[in-house]
N, C-alpha and C positions, 0 to 999 in steps of 0.2 A: 304265407307266414308260416305254416306249419312247418311245409316242405324245406324251408329255410334253414328252418331250427335245427330240421333232421341233416341237412348237408351239413351243417356247422359243426353240429354232434358226432358227426363222421370225419370231418377234417380236422376240426383241433385235434382230436386224442392222436390222429396221425402225425400231426405236425410235432407235438411234444414227444413220440417215440423216436420220429427222425431227428430233432434236437438231441436227444437224449442217448445217441449212438456214441459218442465219444464220449460219456461221462464214464468214472471211474473210481473205484473205491477210494484208491489212494493216490497221491498227488507225488510222482518220483519222475523228475523230470530227466533223468538218464538213461531211461529204457526200462525192461523190465525184468524181474528176475526168473529163472527155470522154474516151471511149475513144481517139477520134482526134488527141488530142495527143502531138506529137510530142514526145521528151525529150533534151534534151542535157546535157552536164556539162562545168566545168570546174574542173581538178584542181590544188592546190596543194599545200605542203609538208604542212600538216595538217590540209587541210578539203577538200570535195568541194562543189561548188553544181550542183544538180539542177536544171534550170526547162524549160520549155514552150521549142518555138523561137522563138517568139515573145516571148522575154521574155529575150532575149540582153541589152539594156542592162541592164535591173535586176540582173542575174547577176553581170555586171561591175563594177557599184556597190558590192553587195552582198561580193563579193570584195575589194574596196579598202578599205571599212569594217573588215572583217575582218584585215585583213593591217594596218590603221591601230592597231587595237585590242590586235593578238596580243600586243607586248611589254610592257603592261600589267595585260591580263586579268586575269592570276593575280594580281595585288598580294595580298598578305597572306597566301595560300596555299601552303602545301608543294610543290603537285604543278599542273602546267599544264592547261588545258582537256582535256577529251576527245578523239580524234581521231573526228571524227562529222561526217556530210554535214547539209548544209544543202538544205532543200527548199522551192521556192517557188512556192506556190500562187497562181495568177493569177486563176483563174474564180470568185472568189467575193467577194462585197460586203460580208465580214465583214473586220474588222480586228484582227488579234492575231497572236501568236506562240506557242508553245511548245516545249519540250523534253522528249521522249520514249524512254522503252525499248521493246522492243516492236514493232518492231523500232528500233534507237537512231539516232536523228536530231533534227535541228532543223527545224521548220516555220514557215513566215514565211507568212501571209495577205496578201499585198504592198497590197492595197487601203487607202492611208492614211486615219488616224483623223480623223474630220468635227472631232473635239474635242479633237484633238491642237495639239503647239505648235510653236516656231520649227527643232527640231532634226528633218531628215529623217527620214522614218518609216522607211525600212530602216536609216538607222543606230542610230536608235533602237531596233528588233528586234535589230541585231548587237550593241550593247553588254548590253542587258537578256538577252537569250536565250543567249548565250556565256559569259555570268558563271555562267548556271547550269550551264553545262558544266563549268567550273571546279568548281564545289562538287560535283557528281555526281561527278567524278574524284577529291575528296577523301574522298567518303563511300566510294568503291566501293573500300576496304583491309581488311585483315585476313579476319576472317572474312565481311563480305559479300562480297568477292572471290570466296572459297571456293565461298560458295553460287551467285554468280553463273556459275562453271565448273560445278557440278552442275546447276543447275537453268535456265542459260541467261542471258538479259537481263532475265528476269522476277526472278529470285533478287537481281539487283542493285538494284531498287527497295526492297528491305528496309534499304537505307541511309539513305532518306528519315526513318527515325524519329527519326535522330540529328540533325535539324537541322529546328527547327520552321517551320511556312510562313509566320509571319510574318518569321523570321529570312532563308529563302531568298528572299523575296519583298524584303523590306525591304535586304538586301543587292544585290541584282540592283538596283534603284531608286538605291541609291547609287551603284554603278559609273557606270549609265546617266546620272547628273545629273553626275558626276566628268567624264563623256567629253563634255560639252557645254559651250559658254559659258553656260547659262541653261538647265540640264537640270529634270526633271518635281519633284524635291524643294524646287526654288529658286521654285517657281511659287506665286503668290498662293493661285491656288483651289485646290493640293494641300495646304495648313494650314487651311483655312476653318474647316470644322467644330470642330479641337482650337482654334481661336484663338476661335471663339464660346462653345465649354463652359468653356472657361477653366480655374479652379477647381474647378468641378463634376468633372472627370477625376479630381482627388485625393480627393475627398469620401469616399469608400467606402471601408473597410479592404480589402475582396474586390475586387481588380480584374481579377476572371475573367470580366465583362461584357464589358471592351473587348477580350480575347482569343478569346472565343465567340462574340460578338455578342449583338444581343438583339431576339424578337420585339416588345415593348412599346416601346422606344426606338430611334433613330436611332443607330449605332455606326459611326463611319468605319471602312473595310476594313484587311485587312493591310497593302496595301502603305502608306496613309499611316502608320500605328503603325509596322510593321517599319521603314520607311527612319529616323522618328527615335529609335528603339532601338537599330537600328544604329550609325547617325551617332553618335552619344551614348558608345556602349559601344567603337569604335575609338578616339575622341576621347579618351576617359577611361582605358582600359585597354591601347591601342595596337593599333596593326595585325592583331594575329597574336591578336585576342580569339577571331575565331571558328574558325582554324585550330587553335588549342590545343582549344578546345571539342570539337570536331568529330571530333579526334584520339584524345581520351579515350572518346567516343561507342564510336566503331569498334572500340576496342581493348578495350571492356567491352560488349561486345554484351549481355549478357544484362541488364543495365540497362534496355534499352529506352528507351522515351521520357522515363524519367526521368535519364539520361545528361546532357541538357542542362543541368539544375538542378543537380546533383552537380556535374558540373566548373565551373558559374560558382563555385561555394561554395568548391569546393576550390581554384582556382587564384585568385579574385578577391572572394572575400570577398561575394559578392551573388548574386542569384537572379534570376530573370523577372521576378516583383512588385516586386523591390527597384530593378531597373533600371529598368523602367516608371514607377514614382514617381519617381526621380531624374533619368530624361530629360525628364519633362513637367513637375516641378517646374522644372527650369533652363529649357524653353521659354517657361514660363510667365512668369519672370523677365525672362527676353529680349523677351517680345511687351511686357509691362507697361511697360518701360524706354523704350519707342517713345511719342512725345506722340499725345495723342489726335486722330483723324482728323477734318479741319472737315467739318460739314454741308454736303454738297453740293447739298442740296434748297432752298438759300437762292436765291431770284432775285436777278438782276444790279442789277435795278432795282425799286424798289418797285411793288404792284399797286395802280392806280387802285381805290378802294374803288365799289363798284355799288349803289345804294339803289334796292331795289324799294316 
């Protein structure tokens, strides 16, 4: 028995060490920064900008954009955005941004998107990702906040159960569109697939395919669908639609993901499926009201016939 205990005492720490080989101090899914980078910081009232010393100009622009959208970023919600640092990642050729817990931060990959539009890239990232910080702060209430106190920042991620992905991203795209003169939601390319599908979107009684995707058919992503549904919900039911729905969810955490549909039915007499159908029925009527586009393939002058 004593020898068995000795073997366990030796093997168990070795197994733990082997299992910890992949452990990291930070969770950063897009690669690692060079150790030679020297980091700087700009501090404001509710935000900090962390950046490599070679990116002082983008950091100052980011701070200006944050201060510009600050007064309106929380529109429609009861609570302002989280106090959260912005981290600029400059040595990456990808173009993206994220809001993460564990540890809590907003990260920007500062290389502009090659398929972007007229909105400056950093402004687009601020308007979109900072809106997520508003959503997260309103989800981090009640029992969810208690879990965050007990389990750390990981516990607060449970709050994401009470706002579906299409609503999270659709609401962020909506604010991003409102913060620009001609934002993503107003780009013709953003609605191209749904305009092409037309009434096909509403033909099936079960609309789960549009929420969950399909391996057989092309389905537009949750940004495109979410923006249209969130925009319709705000215009029909008022700007407090998601604030009220989210508050109900975090106060009744035992309902988990069902809280969204229950809150919609309780306060507004609708549900996710019905909201989808109403939004796209109104959109199809709007698109059909436009005159049919002319055939741009018609030549300006008639082509001469070639006899062979």
